[in-house]
Backbone as CSV, one residue per row, in Angstrom:
resi,resn,N_x,N_y,N_z,CA_x,CA_y,CA_z,C_x,C_y,C_z
1,MET,-19.741,-26.016,-7.495,-20.083,-24.647,-7.864,-18.801,-23.809,-7.914
2,SER,-18.616,-23.053,-9.001,-17.375,-22.320,-9.190,-17.248,-21.159,-8.204
3,GLN,-16.016,-20.830,-7.910,-15.720,-19.761,-6.967,-14.706,-18.804,-7.569
4,ILE,-14.680,-17.588,-7.017,-13.717,-16.571,-7.400,-12.843,-16.269,-6.185
5,LEU,-11.551,-16.213,-6.405,-10.613,-15.867,-5.329,-10.033,-14.488,-5.606
6,LEU,-10.238,-13.574,-4.662,-9.650,-12.243,-4.729,-8.482,-12.178,-3.750
7,ILE,-7.357,-11.654,-4.208,-6.176,-11.503,-3.354,-5.669,-10.080,-3.496
8,GLU,-5.479,-9.412,-2.368,-4.907,-8.072,-2.362,-3.648,-8.117,-1.502
9,ALA,-2.485,-7.977,-2.137,-1.210,-8.139,-1.439,-0.463,-6.819,-1.391
10,GLY,-0.146,-6.375,-0.188,0.632,-5.158,0.004,1.916,-5.463,0.739
11,GLY,2.634,-4.406,1.072,3.906,-4.589,1.746,3.783,-5.104,3.170
12,THR,2.614,-4.884,3.791,2.437,-5.271,5.186,1.546,-6.497,5.356
13,LYS,0.497,-6.609,4.533,-0.427,-7.732,4.690,-1.006,-8.149,3.346
14,THR,-1.491,-9.395,3.322,-2.152,-9.957,2.147,-3.540,-10.420,2.560
15,ALA,-4.560,-9.920,1.861,-5.947,-10.272,2.173,-6.487,-11.220,1.107
16,PHE,-7.174,-12.263,1.552,-7.789,-13.250,0.662,-9.307,-13.240,0.887
17,ALA,-10.073,-13.404,-0.180,-11.526,-13.570,-0.064,-11.997,-14.515,-1.166
18,VAL,-12.690,-15.567,-0.770,-13.264,-16.520,-1.721,-14.750,-16.219,-1.846
19,LEU,-15.211,-16.003,-3.086,-16.609,-15.659,-3.337,-17.302,-16.782,-4.107
20,ARG,-18.528,-17.088,-3.670,-19.392,-18.007,-4.409,-20.723,-17.306,-4.631
21,ASP,-21.070,-17.051,-5.873,-22.275,-16.299,-6.205,-22.324,-14.951,-5.489
22,GLY,-21.186,-14.297,-5.410,-21.113,-12.977,-4.805,-21.081,-12.965,-3.296
23,VAL,-21.098,-14.146,-2.664,-21.091,-14.249,-1.206,-19.727,-14.747,-0.737
24,VAL,-19.171,-14.100,0.275,-17.872,-14.508,0.804,-18.028,-15.803,1.599
25,VAL,-17.269,-16.823,1.202,-17.333,-18.103,1.909,-16.070,-18.363,2.722
26,CYS,-15.013,-17.592,2.465,-13.799,-17.722,3.273,-12.984,-16.446,3.151
27,GLU,-12.473,-15.972,4.287,-11.571,-14.824,4.304,-10.344,-15.190,5.122
28,TYR,-9.207,-14.615,4.720,-7.956,-14.926,5.411,-7.020,-13.732,5.282
29,MET,-6.234,-13.491,6.310,-5.250,-12.408,6.296,-3.879,-12.990,6.616
30,SER,-2.899,-12.626,5.800,-1.548,-13.134,5.997,-0.558,-11.982,5.932
31,LYS,0.712,-12.297,6.053,1.737,-11.257,5.963,1.838,-10.753,4.528
32,GLY,2.397,-9.578,4.368,2.507,-8.983,3.053,3.601,-9.628,2.210
33,VAL,3.406,-9.576,0.883,4.428,-10.040,-0.057,4.542,-9.030,-1.188
34,ASN,5.718,-8.947,-1.737,5.994,-8.048,-2.845,7.124,-8.676,-3.644
35,PRO,6.888,-9.037,-4.911,7.931,-9.732,-5.681,9.217,-8.929,-5.848
36,THR,9.161,-7.628,-5.595,10.388,-6.821,-5.641,11.334,-7.224,-4.525
37,TYR,10.773,-7.589,-3.362,11.580,-7.915,-2.198,11.441,-9.380,-1.770
38,SER,10.306,-9.995,-2.079,10.022,-11.359,-1.606,10.507,-12.401,-2.616
39,THR,10.997,-13.522,-2.102,11.400,-14.626,-2.969,10.173,-15.414,-3.411
40,ASP,10.336,-16.242,-4.431,9.237,-17.098,-4.872,8.798,-18.018,-3.744
41,GLU,9.749,-18.472,-2.963,9.431,-19.372,-1.850,8.568,-18.667,-0.797
42,GLU,8.867,-17.401,-0.524,8.079,-16.640,0.452,6.657,-16.406,-0.053
43,ILE,6.529,-16.107,-1.334,5.194,-15.904,-1.912,4.412,-17.213,-1.880
44,ALA,5.077,-18.314,-2.256,4.421,-19.619,-2.249,3.984,-20.015,-0.844
45,GLN,4.778,-19.659,0.158,4.425,-19.999,1.540,3.144,-19.303,1.973
46,VAL,2.980,-18.044,1.575,1.748,-17.315,1.897,0.548,-18.003,1.250
47,MET,0.711,-18.452,-0.007,-0.381,-19.163,-0.683,-0.681,-20.489,0.013
48,GLN,0.381,-21.173,0.410,0.209,-22.450,1.101,-0.531,-22.267,2.419
49,ASP,-0.199,-21.234,3.162,-0.887,-20.967,4.429,-2.365,-20.700,4.202
50,PHE,-2.679,-19.973,3.112,-4.081,-19.708,2.797,-4.833,-20.987,2.481
51,VAL,-4.260,-21.836,1.641,-4.927,-23.093,1.267,-5.122,-23.971,2.494
52,ARG,-4.126,-23.988,3.361,-4.239,-24.777,4.596,-5.384,-24.263,5.467
53,LYS,-5.580,-22.945,5.469,-6.628,-22.345,6.287,-8.016,-22.564,5.691
54,CYS,-8.155,-22.375,4.391,-9.486,-22.383,3.762,-9.853,-23.697,3.088
55,GLY,-8.929,-24.650,3.052,-9.263,-25.959,2.507,-9.139,-26.034,0.998
56,SER,-9.748,-27.067,0.425,-9.625,-27.345,-1.005,-10.066,-26.158,-1.860
57,MET,-9.265,-25.871,-2.879,-9.561,-24.771,-3.796,-9.875,-25.296,-5.199
58,GLU,-10.293,-26.565,-5.291,-10.548,-27.176,-6.593,-11.659,-26.474,-7.364
59,SER,-12.605,-25.858,-6.656,-13.728,-25.198,-7.335,-13.442,-23.750,-7.711
60,VAL,-12.241,-23.254,-7.398,-11.872,-21.895,-7.792,-11.610,-21.868,-9.296
61,ARG,-12.357,-21.057,-10.005,-12.230,-20.974,-11.460,-11.632,-19.655,-11.918
62,GLN,-11.534,-18.698,-11.015,-10.958,-17.410,-11.370,-10.185,-16.868,-10.177
63,VAL,-8.958,-16.425,-10.425,-8.146,-15.791,-9.394,-7.778,-14.401,-9.882
64,ARG,-8.121,-13.389,-9.081,-7.727,-12.015,-9.390,-6.774,-11.559,-8.281
65,TYR,-5.514,-11.393,-8.638,-4.471,-11.018,-7.684,-4.069,-9.581,-7.957
66,TYR,-4.188,-8.746,-6.934,-3.757,-7.356,-7.009,-2.590,-7.203,-6.049
67,GLY,-1.405,-6.873,-6.581,-0.264,-6.894,-5.682,0.727,-5.769,-5.854
68,ALA,1.300,-5.342,-4.740,2.414,-4.408,-4.766,3.569,-5.054,-5.509
69,GLY,4.278,-4.277,-6.319,5.421,-4.798,-7.058,5.075,-5.586,-8.292
70,CYS,3.804,-5.547,-8.718,3.368,-6.354,-9.867,3.090,-5.518,-11.113
71,ALA,3.660,-4.334,-11.183,3.422,-3.481,-12.351,4.161,-3.980,-13.585
72,SER,5.323,-4.605,-13.395,6.096,-5.081,-14.536,5.619,-6.465,-14.966
73,LEU,5.789,-6.766,-16.254,5.388,-8.073,-16.786,6.189,-9.190,-16.131
74,GLU,7.458,-8.913,-15.839,8.300,-9.938,-15.218,7.783,-10.316,-13.833
75,SER,7.503,-9.314,-13.001,7.020,-9.589,-11.641,5.634,-10.226,-11.663
76,ALA,4.753,-9.690,-12.517,3.410,-10.259,-12.623,3.477,-11.706,-13.103
77,GLY,4.406,-11.992,-14.022,4.567,-13.359,-14.510,5.049,-14.303,-13.429
78,ARG,5.983,-13.853,-12.613,6.462,-14.682,-11.507,5.325,-15.066,-10.584
79,VAL,4.532,-14.063,-10.176,3.411,-14.320,-9.263,2.377,-15.210,-9.935
80,GLY,2.109,-14.944,-11.221,1.126,-15.743,-11.949,1.505,-17.209,-11.999
81,CYS,2.782,-17.506,-12.217,3.231,-18.901,-12.262,3.037,-19.593,-10.919
82,ILE,3.328,-18.882,-9.848,3.138,-19.453,-8.511,1.663,-19.726,-8.255
83,LEU,0.819,-18.771,-8.589,-0.626,-18.951,-8.388,-1.162,-20.113,-9.212
84,GLN,-0.691,-20.249,-10.446,-1.198,-21.317,-11.309,-0.885,-22.687,-10.752
85,GLU,0.244,-22.798,-10.043,0.584,-24.079,-9.410,-0.416,-24.447,-8.322
86,PHE,-0.898,-23.451,-7.596,-1.857,-23.718,-6.512,-3.291,-23.832,-7.019
87,PHE,-3.582,-23.171,-8.131,-4.954,-23.168,-8.657,-4.914,-23.516,-10.147
88,PRO,-4.573,-24.781,-10.457,-4.335,-25.189,-11.848,-5.575,-25.112,-12.743
89,SER,-6.773,-25.159,-12.160,-7.996,-25.131,-12.967,-8.570,-23.728,-13.120
90,ALA,-7.886,-22.747,-12.581,-8.421,-21.379,-12.565,-7.767,-20.506,-13.630
91,ARG,-8.515,-19.502,-14.084,-7.956,-18.444,-14.910,-7.345,-17.412,-13.964
92,VAL,-6.063,-17.183,-14.107,-5.330,-16.318,-13.185,-5.017,-14.987,-13.854
93,ASN,-5.401,-13.904,-13.195,-5.054,-12.562,-13.645,-4.285,-11.866,-12.527
94,VAL,-3.109,-11.323,-12.862,-2.296,-10.608,-11.892,-2.236,-9.146,-12.292
95,TYR,-2.655,-8.289,-11.366,-2.696,-6.854,-11.609,-1.791,-6.131,-10.602
96,SER,-1.398,-4.928,-10.958,-0.756,-4.036,-9.992,-1.723,-3.739,-8.852
97,ASP,-1.176,-3.442,-7.672,-2.034,-3.064,-6.544,-2.842,-1.810,-6.866
98,LEU,-2.314,-0.965,-7.740,-3.070,0.234,-8.123,-4.369,-0.123,-8.824
99,MET,-4.388,-1.224,-9.571,-5.617,-1.609,-10.269,-6.710,-2.013,-9.294
100,ALA,-6.331,-2.478,-8.106,-7.348,-2.779,-7.096,-8.100,-1.513,-6.720
101,VAL,-7.362,-0.425,-6.560,-7.994,0.858,-6.216,-8.795,1.385,-7.404
102,CYS,-8.261,1.233,-8.597,-8.995,1.641,-9.801,-10.327,0.909,-9.894
103,HIS,-10.287,-0.417,-9.748,-11.505,-1.216,-9.849,-12.470,-0.927,-8.701
104,ALA,-11.927,-0.610,-7.538,-12.776,-0.360,-6.367,-13.410,1.024,-6.393
105,LEU,-12.629,2.045,-6.766,-13.084,3.432,-6.613,-13.441,4.132,-7.911
106,SER,-12.668,3.899,-8.959,-12.833,4.713,-10.153,-13.763,4.084,-11.180
107,ARG,-13.616,2.787,-11.396,-14.416,2.062,-12.370,-14.407,2.796,-13.709
108,ASN,-15.483,3.482,-14.094,-15.525,4.137,-15.406,-15.058,5.588,-15.376
109,GLN,-14.516,6.014,-14.258,-14.152,7.418,-14.073,-12.682,7.662,-14.390
110,ARG,-12.429,8.670,-15.210,-11.052,9.087,-15.477,-10.539,9.826,-14.239
111,SER,-9.421,9.381,-13.687,-8.955,9.946,-12.424,-7.491,9.605,-12.189
112,ILE,-6.904,10.315,-11.228,-5.596,9.929,-10.703,-5.855,9.012,-9.514
113,VAL,-5.259,7.862,-9.524,-5.465,6.865,-8.468,-4.148,6.644,-7.746
114,GLY,-4.198,6.632,-6.426,-2.964,6.487,-5.669,-3.094,5.588,-4.462
115,ILE,-1.961,5.098,-4.022,-1.862,4.307,-2.794,-0.863,4.976,-1.867
116,LEU,-1.285,5.171,-0.630,-0.393,5.615,0.434,-0.519,4.607,1.571
117,GLY,0.372,3.643,1.556,0.404,2.630,2.601,1.838,2.487,3.074
118,THR,2.323,1.257,3.173,3.731,1.062,3.477,4.594,1.744,2.423
119,GLY,4.157,1.636,1.163,4.786,2.333,0.053,3.828,3.351,-0.544
120,ALA,4.213,3.928,-1.681,3.382,4.926,-2.348,3.466,4.730,-3.852
121,ALA,2.349,4.966,-4.539,2.320,4.830,-5.993,1.097,5.543,-6.535
122,THR,1.150,5.952,-7.810,-0.006,6.565,-8.473,-0.062,6.121,-9.922
123,CYS,-1.247,6.294,-10.513,-1.404,6.067,-11.947,-2.525,6.958,-12.465
124,LEU,-2.577,7.107,-13.782,-3.700,7.765,-14.448,-4.595,6.671,-14.994
125,PHE,-5.821,6.599,-14.480,-6.785,5.581,-14.887,-7.764,6.204,-15.865
126,ASP,-7.935,5.577,-17.026,-8.792,6.157,-18.067,-10.219,5.624,-18.058
127,GLY,-10.557,4.852,-17.024,-11.890,4.268,-16.931,-11.919,2.808,-17.307
128,VAL,-10.837,2.342,-17.947,-10.721,0.934,-18.338,-9.418,0.340,-17.817
129,GLY,-8.341,1.056,-18.039,-7.038,0.575,-17.610,-6.118,1.726,-17.264
130,MET,-4.878,1.377,-16.925,-3.892,2.403,-16.593,-3.353,3.021,-17.883
131,GLU,-3.646,4.299,-18.085,-3.142,5.011,-19.252,-1.683,5.433,-19.051
132,ASP,-1.332,5.722,-17.824,0.019,6.162,-17.509,0.286,5.889,-16.041
133,ARG,1.551,5.786,-15.701,1.923,5.534,-14.305,3.239,6.218,-14.002
134,ALA,3.267,6.953,-12.896,4.521,7.572,-12.462,5.480,6.475,-12.018
135,PRO,6.758,6.625,-12.301,7.708,5.580,-11.881,7.766,5.455,-10.369
136,SER,7.765,4.216,-9.905,7.847,3.957,-8.465,9.299,3.630,-8.124
137,LEU,9.917,4.459,-7.306,11.340,4.312,-7.014,11.622,3.533,-5.736
138,GLY,10.554,3.102,-5.038,10.767,2.340,-3.817,11.185,3.207,-2.645
139,TYR,11.325,2.585,-1.483,11.533,3.361,-0.255,12.904,4.003,-0.167
140,MET,13.881,3.492,-0.923,15.215,4.081,-0.851,15.294,5.410,-1.594
141,LEU,14.593,5.504,-2.736,14.726,6.677,-3.600,13.452,7.496,-3.731
142,GLY,12.327,6.977,-3.284,11.060,7.683,-3.466,10.069,7.380,-2.359
143,ASP,8.836,7.056,-2.763,7.755,6.715,-1.824,7.423,7.850,-0.860
144,GLU,7.561,9.094,-1.325,7.197,10.227,-0.469,5.766,10.056,0.052
145,GLY,5.572,10.338,1.335,4.250,10.263,1.937,3.825,8.885,2.387
146,SER,4.599,7.866,2.090,4.248,6.503,2.507,4.523,6.316,3.995
147,GLY,4.057,5.193,4.537,4.338,4.892,5.934,5.826,4.786,6.193
148,THR,6.537,4.165,5.252,7.987,4.054,5.393,8.643,5.428,5.368
149,ASN,8.190,6.285,4.462,8.758,7.622,4.339,8.462,8.475,5.567
150,LEU,7.243,8.364,6.094,6.905,9.092,7.319,7.796,8.637,8.465
151,GLY,7.955,7.313,8.608,8.801,6.787,9.670,10.251,7.201,9.499
152,LYS,10.708,7.215,8.251,12.084,7.627,7.963,12.317,9.078,8.364
153,ARG,11.363,9.955,8.012,11.495,11.370,8.361,11.470,11.565,9.873
154,LEU,10.579,10.829,10.546,10.503,10.920,12.007,11.803,10.434,12.632
155,LEU,12.320,9.338,12.126,13.546,8.754,12.664,14.731,9.710,12.491
156,ILE,14.838,10.306,11.319,15.939,11.247,11.069,15.863,12.437,12.032
157,ALA,14.657,12.990,12.176,14.497,14.147,13.068,14.819,13.769,14.506
158,TYR,14.429,12.560,14.916,14.693,12.100,16.277,16.188,11.874,16.507
159,LEU,16.835,11.185,15.570,18.247,10.846,15.744,19.147,12.073,15.634
160,ARG,18.688,13.094,14.933,19.462,14.327,14.808,19.093,15.356,15.880
161,ALA,18.262,14.936,16.838,17.841,15.802,17.948,17.186,17.089,17.442
162,GLN,16.340,16.946,16.409,15.650,18.095,15.835,14.220,18.245,16.351
163,LEU,13.810,17.362,17.266,12.465,17.402,17.817,12.487,18.001,19.214
164,PRO,11.369,18.604,19.641,11.292,19.101,21.013,11.543,17.976,22.019
165,ALA,12.058,18.325,23.164,12.433,17.326,24.165,11.256,16.438,24.564
166,ASN,10.056,17.014,24.683,8.907,16.205,25.104,8.543,15.164,24.054
167,VAL,8.671,15.515,22.766,8.359,14.568,21.697,9.425,13.474,21.629
168,SER,10.679,13.858,21.769,11.756,12.861,21.787,11.579,11.873,22.928
169,SER,11.149,12.366,24.086,10.917,11.482,25.229,9.782,10.509,24.952
170,LEU,8.740,10.992,24.279,7.618,10.122,23.911,8.076,9.005,22.987
171,ILE,8.874,9.358,21.993,9.373,8.345,21.051,10.225,7.317,21.778
172,GLN,11.115,7.791,22.625,12.000,6.888,23.350,11.217,5.930,24.230
173,ARG,10.177,6.438,24.873,9.394,5.609,25.788,8.422,4.685,25.045
174,GLU,7.640,5.240,24.134,6.557,4.465,23.517,7.041,3.571,22.383
175,CYS,8.120,3.960,21.710,8.663,3.131,20.638,9.869,2.324,21.096
176,ASN,10.249,2.505,22.352,11.399,1.794,22.918,12.609,1.953,22.010
177,LEU,12.907,3.202,21.689,13.886,3.505,20.663,15.050,4.304,21.230
178,SER,16.229,3.852,20.904,17.454,4.596,21.219,18.236,4.756,19.926
179,PHE,19.277,5.560,19.971,20.110,5.737,18.784,20.666,4.384,18.324
180,GLU,21.161,3.607,19.261,21.792,2.328,18.930,20.775,1.337,18.357
181,SER,19.610,1.249,18.988,18.613,0.284,18.508,18.076,0.675,17.137
182,ALA,17.916,1.973,16.911,17.425,2.436,15.607,18.424,2.108,14.504
183,MET,19.694,2.375,14.744,20.714,2.085,13.736,20.802,0.579,13.462
184,HIS,20.617,-0.224,14.509,20.643,-1.680,14.347,19.469,-2.136,13.474
185,GLU,18.277,-1.593,13.721,17.100,-1.964,12.940,17.267,-1.595,11.467
186,VAL,17.825,-0.448,11.207,17.920,0.047,9.835,19.038,-0.632,9.056
187,TYR,20.198,-0.845,9.705,21.374,-1.295,8.959,21.769,-2.750,9.171
188,ARG,21.200,-3.384,10.187,21.616,-4.756,10.479,20.496,-5.778,10.291
189,LYS,19.264,-5.350,10.341,18.145,-6.285,10.230,17.526,-6.234,8.835
190,PRO,16.859,-7.335,8.421,16.185,-7.325,7.111,14.948,-6.433,7.131
191,GLU,14.517,-5.996,5.971,13.305,-5.196,5.763,13.252,-3.953,6.646
192,PRO,14.240,-3.072,6.527,14.197,-1.837,7.324,13.007,-0.949,6.961
193,ASN,12.470,-1.132,5.750,11.289,-0.346,5.366,10.109,-0.631,6.284
194,LYS,9.947,-1.886,6.675,8.826,-2.222,7.555,9.050,-1.676,8.963
195,PHE,10.312,-1.659,9.386,10.609,-1.054,10.696,10.256,0.427,10.670
196,MET,10.672,1.133,9.642,10.379,2.562,9.566,8.877,2.802,9.465
197,ALA,8.174,1.967,8.691,6.722,2.111,8.573,6.026,1.872,9.913
198,SER,6.643,1.052,10.780,6.030,0.764,12.080,5.998,1.983,12.990
199,LEU,6.731,3.036,12.639,6.734,4.259,13.434,5.599,5.201,13.049
200,ALA,4.945,4.937,11.913,3.869,5.820,11.442,2.695,5.905,12.421
201,PRO,2.277,4.810,13.073,1.181,4.930,14.046,1.490,5.894,15.183
202,PHE,2.738,5.938,15.629,3.117,6.909,16.663,2.897,8.327,16.137
203,LEU,3.313,8.569,14.915,3.143,9.888,14.309,1.670,10.255,14.242
204,ARG,0.843,9.289,13.887,-0.608,9.558,13.810,-1.179,9.845,15.194
205,GLN,-0.739,9.116,16.193,-1.271,9.291,17.547,-1.003,10.692,18.085
206,TYR,0.165,11.238,17.729,0.558,12.543,18.262,0.614,13.614,17.170
207,ILE,-0.278,13.478,16.190,-0.267,14.382,15.040,-0.592,15.821,15.440
208,ASN,-1.201,16.016,16.606,-1.507,17.380,17.051,-0.286,18.118,17.592
209,GLU,0.791,17.394,17.802,2.043,18.085,18.132,2.473,18.879,16.895
210,PRO,2.667,20.186,17.009,2.960,21.010,15.827,4.108,20.495,14.974
211,CYS,5.174,20.041,15.598,6.329,19.580,14.822,6.006,18.314,14.030
212,LEU,5.163,17.430,14.601,4.811,16.190,13.921,3.788,16.443,12.817
213,HIS,2.857,17.359,13.070,1.917,17.741,12.028,2.661,18.303,10.823
214,GLN,3.643,19.160,11.082,4.403,19.761,9.985,5.227,18.707,9.249
215,LEU,5.784,17.762,9.983,6.563,16.697,9.358,5.695,15.891,8.394
216,ALA,4.488,15.514,8.851,3.582,14.737,7.996,3.091,15.578,6.822
217,LEU,2.738,16.824,7.090,2.249,17.696,6.028,3.300,17.851,4.925
218,THR,4.533,18.055,5.303,5.616,18.191,4.323,5.757,16.926,3.484
219,ALA,5.641,15.775,4.127,5.749,14.499,3.407,4.635,14.352,2.383
220,PHE,3.406,14.722,2.755,2.282,14.575,1.826,2.320,15.621,0.711
221,VAL,2.766,16.825,1.024,2.957,17.822,-0.034,3.992,17.310,-1.035
222,ASP,5.065,16.722,-0.525,6.080,16.152,-1.411,5.482,15.055,-2.288
223,PHE,4.599,14.241,-1.706,3.926,13.198,-2.482,3.160,13.800,-3.652
224,PHE,2.295,14.773,-3.370,1.483,15.358,-4.443,2.346,16.095,-5.458
225,GLU,3.319,16.850,-4.990,4.144,17.630,-5.906,4.990,16.724,-6.803
226,GLN,5.530,15.656,-6.234,6.325,14.737,-7.040,5.463,13.966,-8.034
227,GLN,4.299,13.504,-7.590,3.449,12.696,-8.463,2.807,13.517,-9.576
228,LYS,2.361,14.723,-9.246,1.608,15.501,-10.236,2.475,15.961,-11.401
229,THR,3.787,16.032,-11.206,4.648,16.434,-12.319,4.587,15.433,-13.464
230,HIS,4.126,14.223,-13.186,4.079,13.175,-14.210,2.796,13.226,-15.036
231,TYR,1.778,13.937,-14.548,0.468,13.926,-15.222,0.055,15.341,-15.604
232,ALA,-0.135,15.583,-16.898,-0.514,16.912,-17.373,-1.885,17.329,-16.848
233,GLU,-2.750,16.345,-16.547,-4.116,16.637,-16.106,-4.281,16.586,-14.597
234,ALA,-3.186,16.528,-13.859,-3.257,16.285,-12.415,-4.117,17.297,-11.674
235,ASP,-4.118,18.551,-12.101,-4.885,19.579,-11.395,-6.361,19.578,-11.795
236,ASN,-6.711,18.879,-12.842,-8.085,18.916,-13.353,-8.868,17.638,-13.094
237,LEU,-8.179,16.567,-12.717,-8.845,15.291,-12.483,-9.008,15.032,-10.989
238,PRO,-10.043,14.271,-10.604,-10.165,13.891,-9.185,-9.110,12.871,-8.809
239,TRP,-8.718,12.903,-7.541,-7.764,11.936,-7.002,-8.516,10.967,-6.086
240,ASN,-8.334,9.669,-6.310,-8.874,8.632,-5.444,-7.712,7.904,-4.784
241,LEU,-7.733,7.836,-3.461,-6.609,7.270,-2.715,-7.052,6.118,-1.823
242,SER,-6.154,5.178,-1.651,-6.382,4.061,-0.739,-5.116,3.817,0.057
243,GLY,-5.257,3.092,1.164,-4.107,2.731,1.981,-4.274,3.187,3.414
244,SER,-3.608,2.496,4.310,-3.740,2.807,5.736,-3.269,4.216,6.051
245,VAL,-2.201,4.672,5.405,-1.687,6.018,5.663,-2.653,7.061,5.126
246,ALA,-3.113,6.879,3.880,-4.076,7.824,3.297,-5.311,7.946,4.177
247,TYR,-5.775,6.810,4.698,-7.021,6.800,5.474,-6.838,7.401,6.865
248,HIS,-5.806,6.991,7.580,-5.652,7.438,8.968,-5.070,8.847,9.086
249,PHE,-4.435,9.315,8.028,-3.906,10.681,8.011,-4.720,11.566,7.067
250,GLN,-5.959,11.202,6.793,-6.668,11.849,5.693,-6.869,13.349,5.878
251,ASP,-6.989,13.821,7.098,-7.128,15.269,7.291,-5.875,16.003,6.811
252,VAL,-4.721,15.455,7.143,-3.459,16.081,6.728,-3.245,15.865,5.226
253,VAL,-3.641,14.704,4.716,-3.539,14.428,3.280,-4.365,15.432,2.485
254,LYS,-5.586,15.690,2.944,-6.448,16.651,2.248,-5.878,18.064,2.340
255,GLU,-5.288,18.387,3.469,-4.646,19.698,3.625,-3.498,19.844,2.630
256,ALA,-2.692,18.795,2.513,-1.560,18.825,1.582,-2.050,18.880,0.130
257,ALA,-3.115,18.142,-0.181,-3.659,18.150,-1.543,-4.114,19.549,-1.936
258,ALA,-4.809,20.216,-1.006,-5.284,21.574,-1.280,-4.105,22.520,-1.521
259,MET,-3.054,22.359,-0.744,-1.866,23.201,-0.915,-1.211,22.963,-2.269
260,SER,-1.371,21.743,-2.807,-0.743,21.386,-4.075,-1.684,21.536,-5.265
261,GLY,-2.898,22.000,-5.005,-3.845,22.196,-6.093,-4.463,20.916,-6.612
262,CYS,-4.533,19.876,-5.773,-5.104,18.588,-6.171,-6.455,18.391,-5.478
263,ARG,-7.406,17.817,-6.207,-8.780,17.667,-5.703,-9.029,16.213,-5.305
264,ILE,-9.215,15.983,-4.006,-9.484,14.636,-3.506,-10.956,14.288,-3.716
265,ASN,-11.205,13.123,-4.300,-12.577,12.636,-4.459,-12.928,11.690,-3.311
266,ARG,-12.216,10.566,-3.200,-12.493,9.604,-2.132,-11.192,9.055,-1.570
267,ILE,-11.242,8.714,-0.287,-10.134,8.043,0.390,-10.709,6.845,1.131
268,ILE,-10.150,5.663,0.908,-10.580,4.465,1.625,-9.352,3.802,2.242
269,GLU,-9.587,2.968,3.224,-8.462,2.292,3.877,-7.941,1.141,3.037
270,ALA,-8.862,0.363,2.447,-8.468,-0.800,1.654,-9.537,-1.065,0.595
271,PRO,-9.135,-1.514,-0.585,-10.118,-1.735,-1.651,-10.889,-3.043,-1.550
272,MET,-10.417,-3.993,-0.740,-11.033,-5.320,-0.747,-12.554,-5.298,-0.520
273,PRO,-13.091,-4.544,0.459,-14.544,-4.567,0.635,-15.306,-4.131,-0.616
274,LEU,-14.791,-3.157,-1.338,-15.451,-2.716,-2.568,-15.235,-3.711,-3.705
275,LEU,-14.080,-4.347,-3.738,-13.851,-5.390,-4.753,-14.821,-6.542,-4.542
276,ILE,-15.062,-6.895,-3.282,-16.027,-7.944,-2.968,-17.425,-7.511,-3.383
277,ALA,-17.796,-6.296,-3.052,-19.126,-5.784,-3.383,-19.353,-5.735,-4.888
278,ASN,-18.283,-5.410,-5.621,-18.394,-5.348,-7.080,-18.336,-6.710,-7.741
279,GLY,-17.982,-7.734,-6.938,-17.850,-9.085,-7.514,-16.570,-9.201,-8.302
């Protein structure tokens, strides 16, 4: 009996779900992959771990992969070739991670669709496909409002002694962070974006601290203001958002959206449950 494999890959984690007649027969969670930063070998290893966990995939006839870093034909092609090696009998479709949110939330609705997770991205969805997409500059040059960006802003304020003493003490104690260790993580270790994103949960935990609330609010206002300049209809269309940051900071996200004249329709943590429900 034929099966469908859904894969949702982000910067932090990759979710797998195998469906048979609309029923989930296997689920698996692995580390995140992104062809912008990950090698072919790293992507293949994640696929190998999944196959090892869920067993033979000979009956998989369709693979739908939604992934961060897959907006370009080159990146999507790289991932597609790797997937085809593991699932030679399947029809493989590789989509941008934004299309997962489009398929999950918007379907036939014209809307602005965005992701606020480890990274940040938006597109204009016309009900069928992406009509337009704001350029994604990555964590070094953009990604305002993302987990990495929130962590970066928190880190800068902490290292420059711009936070109240009680908040700085909390960061030092709960994040086990010093000036030296922070600089080592950012400049000497691989994937500093993930290190910075790891500070976002601390920010969420203490969001009622006025200085931290303002820091997050400024980041989300920057997200909306930067993204909306790319879309002429941004103030008139609903916004649908997904991602751990969008979901766990949604009160502040909605506050920032209102300040920027953007209308939030729905916010979800991850599209996979809706992708499964939609088949």
